[in-house]
Backbone as a printed PyTorch tensor [residue, N CA C, xyz], in Angstrom:
tensor([[[142.6190, 146.4290,  68.6470],
         [142.4630, 145.2100,  69.4030],
         [141.3410, 144.4250,  68.7580]],

        [[141.5250, 143.1260,  68.6910],
         [140.5120, 142.2620,  68.0820],
         [139.5400, 141.7220,  69.1610]],

        [[138.3510, 141.4970,  68.7640],
         [137.3420, 140.9740,  69.6490],
         [137.0320, 139.5530,  69.2050]],

        [[137.0900, 138.6040,  70.2100],
         [136.8140, 137.2100,  69.9140],
         [135.3820, 136.8990,  70.2970]],

        [[134.6650, 136.2060,  69.4450],
         [133.2970, 135.8070,  69.7280],
         [133.2480, 134.2720,  69.7420]],

        [[132.8150, 133.7210,  70.8720],
         [132.6620, 132.2690,  71.0180],
         [131.2060, 131.9340,  71.0150]],

        [[130.8730, 130.9490,  70.2480],
         [129.4640, 130.4940,  70.2510],
         [129.4890, 128.9600,  70.2610]],

        [[128.4790, 128.3720,  70.9220],
         [128.3770, 126.9380,  71.0040],
         [127.0690, 126.4960,  70.3870]],

        [[127.1480, 125.4670,  69.5930],
         [125.9500, 124.9070,  69.0240],
         [125.3070, 123.9830,  70.0330]],

        [[124.1250, 123.5430,  69.7630],
         [123.4480, 122.6310,  70.6970],
         [124.1910, 121.2880,  70.7950]],

        [[124.8580, 120.8980,  69.7310],
         [125.6400, 119.6780,  69.7710],
         [126.8270, 119.8420,  70.7120]],

        [[127.4800, 120.9750,  70.6660],
         [128.6410, 121.2160,  71.5610],
         [128.1810, 121.3290,  73.0270]],

        [[127.0310, 121.8730,  73.2680],
         [126.4850, 121.9640,  74.6430],
         [126.1990, 120.5770,  75.1460]],

        [[125.6350, 119.7100,  74.3160],
         [125.3290, 118.3410,  74.6880],
         [126.6060, 117.5840,  75.0020]],

        [[127.6190, 117.7230,  74.2010],
         [128.9240, 117.0680,  74.4440],
         [129.5510, 117.5570,  75.7260]],

        [[129.4950, 118.8640,  75.9620],
         [130.0790, 119.4400,  77.1910],
         [129.3360, 118.9200,  78.4350]],

        [[128.0000, 118.8300,  78.3540],
         [127.2300, 118.3310,  79.4820],
         [127.5390, 116.8470,  79.7240]],

        [[127.6580, 116.0560,  78.6830],
         [127.9830, 114.6320,  78.8270],
         [129.3800, 114.4570,  79.4470]],

        [[130.3380, 115.2560,  79.0150],
         [131.6720, 115.1880,  79.5950],
         [131.6920, 115.6000,  81.0580]],

        [[130.9200, 116.6170,  81.4120],
         [130.8420, 117.0470,  82.8130],
         [130.1820, 115.9440,  83.6560]],

        [[129.1610, 115.3030,  83.1540],
         [128.5120, 114.2180,  83.8560],
         [129.4560, 113.0580,  84.0400]],

        [[130.1610, 112.6740,  82.9940],
         [131.1520, 111.5970,  83.0590],
         [132.2460, 111.9110,  84.0690]],

        [[132.7040, 113.1540,  84.1020],
         [133.7210, 113.5440,  85.0420],
         [133.2080, 113.4140,  86.4930]],

        [[131.9710, 113.8080,  86.7510],
         [131.3720, 113.6720,  88.0660],
         [131.2840, 112.2190,  88.4960]],

        [[130.8720, 111.3440,  87.5840],
         [130.7720, 109.9070,  87.8680],
         [132.1280, 109.3270,  88.1710]],

        [[133.1310, 109.6780,  87.3860],
         [134.4720, 109.1700,  87.6080],
         [135.0630, 109.6410,  88.9440]],

        [[134.8070, 110.8870,  89.3140],
         [135.2930, 111.3860,  90.5940],
         [134.5960, 110.7120,  91.7480]],

        [[133.2870, 110.4070,  91.5830],
         [132.5780, 109.6510,  92.6300],
         [133.1580, 108.2730,  92.8360]],

        [[133.3880, 107.5540,  91.7250],
         [133.9690, 106.2060,  91.8110],
         [135.3630, 106.2580,  92.3980]],

        [[136.1530, 107.2520,  92.0240],
         [137.4930, 107.4170,  92.5920],
         [137.4190, 107.6550,  94.0890]],

        [[136.4680, 108.4480,  94.5290],
         [136.2960, 108.6850,  95.9770],
         [135.9340, 107.4430,  96.7410]],

        [[135.0690, 106.5870,  96.1160],
         [134.7160, 105.3300,  96.7490],
         [135.9050, 104.4130,  96.8850]],

        [[136.7430, 104.3350,  95.8070],
         [137.8990, 103.4660,  95.8280],
         [138.9070, 103.9490,  96.8890]],

        [[139.1420, 105.2190,  96.9570],
         [140.1060, 105.7760,  97.9470],
         [139.5640, 105.5430,  99.3470]],

        [[138.2770, 105.7600,  99.5500],
         [137.6890, 105.4880, 100.8980],
         [137.7900, 104.0590, 101.2670]],

        [[137.6070, 103.1300, 100.3580],
         [137.7040, 101.7010, 100.6670],
         [139.1560, 101.3430, 101.0350]],

        [[140.1260, 101.9750, 100.4170],
         [141.5160, 101.6760, 100.7410],
         [141.8910, 102.2470, 102.0890]],

        [[141.3390, 103.3940, 102.4850],
         [141.6250, 103.9540, 103.7990],
         [140.9540, 103.1420, 104.8880]],

        [[139.8440, 102.4830, 104.5840],
         [139.0840, 101.7340, 105.5740],
         [139.6850, 100.3810, 105.9060]],

        [[140.4080,  99.7840, 104.9990],
         [140.9910,  98.4550, 105.2210],
         [142.2660,  98.5440, 106.0250]],

        [[142.6360,  97.4300, 106.7090],
         [143.8510,  97.3720, 107.4540],
         [145.0040,  97.0740, 106.4880]],

        [[146.1770,  97.6050, 106.7230],
         [147.3000,  97.3530, 105.8120],
         [147.7750,  95.8890, 105.8970]],

        [[147.7940,  95.2180, 104.7850],
         [148.1940,  93.8040, 104.7760],
         [149.7130,  93.6190, 104.6310]],

        [[150.4170,  94.6400, 104.1400],
         [151.8390,  94.5290, 103.9670],
         [152.5990,  94.6420, 105.2740]],

        [[152.1150,  95.4410, 106.1900],
         [152.7670,  95.6580, 107.4730],
         [152.5980,  94.4480, 108.3960]],

        [[151.4040,  93.9380, 108.4900],
         [151.0970,  92.8330, 109.4010],
         [150.2820,  91.7880, 108.6600]],

        [[150.9010,  90.8610, 107.9340],
         [150.1300,  89.8480, 107.2490],
         [149.6180,  88.8190, 108.2320]],

        [[148.2990,  88.7400, 108.3600],
         [147.6640,  87.8060, 109.2770],
         [146.5250,  87.1170, 108.5360]],

        [[146.3830,  85.8330, 108.7860],
         [145.2160,  85.1600, 108.2440],
         [144.0480,  85.3750, 109.1720]],

        [[142.8690,  85.0260, 108.7390],
         [141.7080,  85.2430, 109.5780],
         [141.7460,  84.3840, 110.8270]],

        [[142.3200,  83.1580, 110.7310],
         [142.4310,  82.2810, 111.9010],
         [143.4350,  82.8660, 112.9090]],

        [[144.5420,  83.4010, 112.4080],
         [145.5030,  83.9880, 113.3130],
         [144.9500,  85.2770, 113.9720]],

        [[144.1750,  85.9990, 113.1920],
         [143.5750,  87.2400, 113.7030],
         [142.5490,  86.9240, 114.8070]],

        [[141.7610,  85.8770, 114.6230],
         [140.7590,  85.5230, 115.6470],
         [141.4470,  84.9470, 116.8770]],

        [[142.5960,  84.2400, 116.6940],
         [143.3030,  83.7140, 117.8520],
         [143.9050,  84.8410, 118.6730]],

        [[144.4010,  85.8660, 118.0120],
         [144.9990,  86.9870, 118.7280],
         [143.8990,  87.7700, 119.4590]],

        [[142.7690,  87.9530, 118.7970],
         [141.7310,  88.7560, 119.4540],
         [141.1160,  88.0380, 120.6420]],

        [[141.0220,  86.7040, 120.6070],
         [140.4710,  86.0040, 121.7680],
         [141.4760,  85.8850, 122.8740]],

        [[142.7750,  85.8380, 122.5630],
         [143.7710,  85.7620, 123.6320],
         [143.9630,  87.0960, 124.3620]],

        [[143.7080,  88.1860, 123.6660],
         [143.9090,  89.4990, 124.2840],
         [142.7500,  89.9160, 125.1880]],

        [[141.6250,  89.2130, 125.1270],
         [140.4960,  89.5420, 125.9560],
         [140.5990,  88.7950, 127.2640]],

        [[140.5740,  89.4670, 128.4240],
         [140.6680,  88.7600, 129.7020],
         [139.4200,  87.9260, 129.9430]],

        [[139.5690,  86.7700, 130.6310],
         [138.3820,  85.9370, 130.8530],
         [137.4300,  86.6430, 131.8260]],

        [[136.1390,  86.4910, 131.5770],
         [135.1080,  87.0810, 132.3730],
         [134.7180,  86.1030, 133.4820]],

        [[134.4660,  86.6230, 134.6800],
         [134.0270,  85.6940, 135.7570],
         [132.6490,  85.1350, 135.4570]],

        [[132.4450,  83.9110, 135.9160],
         [131.1660,  83.2910, 135.6930],
         [130.0990,  84.0010, 136.5650]],

        [[128.8620,  83.9280, 136.0950],
         [127.8050,  84.5620, 136.8550],
         [127.5690,  83.7520, 138.1310]],

        [[127.4410,  84.4500, 139.2360],
         [127.2580,  83.7600, 140.5260],
         [125.8060,  83.7910, 140.9440]],

        [[125.3310,  82.6570, 141.3420],
         [123.9770,  82.5480, 141.7600],
         [123.7740,  82.9980, 143.1960]],

        [[122.5490,  83.1410, 143.6570],
         [122.2590,  83.5900, 144.9890],
         [122.6350,  82.5150, 146.0270]],

        [[122.5410,  81.2300, 145.6530],
         [122.8340,  80.1400, 146.5900],
         [124.2640,  79.6310, 146.4720]],

        [[125.1260,  80.3220, 145.7440],
         [126.4800,  79.9070, 145.5280],
         [127.3570,  80.3040, 146.7000]],

        [[127.9700,  79.3320, 147.4020],
         [128.7960,  79.6140, 148.5490],
         [130.0930,  80.3280, 148.1500]],

        [[130.5470,  80.1660, 146.9500],
         [131.7440,  80.8340, 146.5260],
         [131.5170,  82.3440, 146.3910]],

        [[130.2550,  82.7590, 146.2300],
         [129.9550,  84.1590, 146.0710],
         [129.9560,  84.8870, 147.4340]],

        [[129.8530,  84.1330, 148.5290],
         [129.8520,  84.7340, 149.8710],
         [131.2530,  85.1340, 150.2570]],

        [[131.4920,  86.3870, 150.7080],
         [132.8280,  86.7660, 151.1400],
         [133.2590,  85.9710, 152.3360]],

        [[134.5640,  85.8070, 152.4850],
         [135.1130,  84.9710, 153.5680],
         [134.8840,  85.5800, 154.9220]],

        [[134.7240,  86.8830, 155.0610],
         [134.5860,  87.5220, 156.3340],
         [133.1450,  87.5060, 156.8570]],

        [[132.2150,  87.0850, 156.0110],
         [130.8080,  87.1360, 156.4660],
         [130.4600,  85.9070, 157.2680]],

        [[129.5110,  86.0350, 158.1180],
         [129.0760,  84.8720, 158.9200],
         [127.8070,  84.2720, 158.3150]],

        [[127.7280,  82.9780, 158.4290],
         [126.5720,  82.2600, 157.8460],
         [125.5190,  82.0500, 158.8560]]])
């Protein structure tokens, strides 16, 4: 049986370290790109402009009652006596 001996020079170690660092950077950038795509809303399913989106969001919110003051007669229930 033959025995194989592998040895690396300092140049090969430097190249391997640079490739490993480059791989880590590329995986980080790929993770950022994938995360950005998951975070956005799909534009192909529901194409909406920003004006249409704001109109939909304001129409879906029910109107809030106005703040009633202490001297406002409309704030007094009908069954109460004055």
